[in-house]
N, C-alpha and C positions, 0 to 999 in steps of 0.2 A: 418234815417236808410233806406236803399234801400231794395226793394223787401219784404216789410212787407205784411202780409196777415192776414185776420180775421179768427178766429176759435171760435166755441162755447166752453164753459167750458167743456162740455161732450166730445167733439172731442179732446180737449187738453188733458184731463185726459186719454182718450183712447190711444192717441199718446205717452204719457209719459209711460203708462204701456207697450206698444209695445216696446218702446226703452229699458226699463228696462229688458224685456224678451230677447231681442237681446243681450244686454250687459252681461247678466248673464247666462241664460239657454242655448241659442244657442251658445254663445261663448265657454262655457265649453264643450258642445257636440262636437264641431269641434276640440277643442284642444285635447280632448280624442281620437278622430278619427285619428288625426295627430300622436299622441303618439303611438297608436296601429299600424298604418301603418309603422312608423319608426322601430318598433320592428321586422318587417318582413325582415329587412336587407337592401340590396342595394336599395338606393333611386332613382338611375338613371333609373331603369326599374320598378318602383313601381307605378302603376296606381292609387291605393287607396290613396297613399300619394299625388300625383299630384291633384287628384280630391278634396281631403280635403283642400289642400292649395288654390286651386282655389275658393272653397266655402268660405274659410276664407277671401280671398280678397274681394269677393262680400259682405260678411257680414260686414266687416269693412267699406266698402264704404257706405252701408245702414246706419250704425251707424253714420258715419260722416255727411251724408246728413241730417239725423234726428236731430242730435245735432245742426247743422247749422240752420235748419228750426225752431227748438224750440225757439231759441233766437229772431226770427223775427215775432213771433206770437203776434197778438193783439187780446185779448179776447173780444168777443162781444156776444150779445144775438142772439138767433136763429131768423131768419127772417121768419115770417109767411106769406104765400101767400094767 
């Protein structure tokens, strides 16, 4: 498997929690903002809608990258210097 990388169990657990947060809390917040912006009417001149859709795209990109990275993790022990 290409591009594997090592991560401690603690780091992995933190990454999993962050991914869950992005997939649940942040995703819901953005969907609510999009819904609110839609209720204001004409989307062609709606800056709130455009900003929320842009943020949604960025969020979905982060989620996809995180999902991709999580399958390439090799768990290892922390190295002590």
